[in-house]
C-alpha positions, 0 to 999 in steps of 0.5 A: 500500500505504501508503495502505491502511494509513493508511486502515485506521488511520483507520477503526480509530481512528474506530470506537474514538472512536465506540464511546467516545462511544456512551454520551456525552450533552450537556445545556445550560441546567442550573441547579445545585440541589445540590452534595455533596462527599464526603471520598473525593473524589467530587462529586455534583450535581443540576440544576433538571431531570433530564437525559436518560440519568441516574438520580436519587439524592436529586435528584443526577444527576451524579458525578465525582472531584475529586481529579484535575487535571481533577476540580479544574477541573470542581469549580471551574467547578461552584462558580463557576456555583453561586455566580453563579447561572449555568446550565451545560452538561454532557457526561457518560457515560450512567447505567447505571441510567437512570430509576431513583432511590435506592430502585430502583438509582441510586447513586454507581456507576450515576450519569452520569459527568461528562466536561466542564462549561462556562459558556455 
């Protein structure tokens, strides 16, 4: 009986994790072309190529909040990469307006939300 409960708990947890990651994407080898920091706490940035599952607002594809502890780390990594000319790897939640631009539906509310940035 205890094994059935453990198995059911594992299956529920696995399905939750899979559903959370269903809209997550990874893109690597990106050269940062533009970084815009808003006073409201938002950072928007663009890369040399438009990654899959993103929209483009004036050449910016990604957004995150830099007022949180994790956002400050993301911003630090992003600025380090930009200053050094290194490429980055980005993990993100897909845009809700994939393939659009600033005139057809891409804005800060629909852009891809960054969950991680790494220097390869």
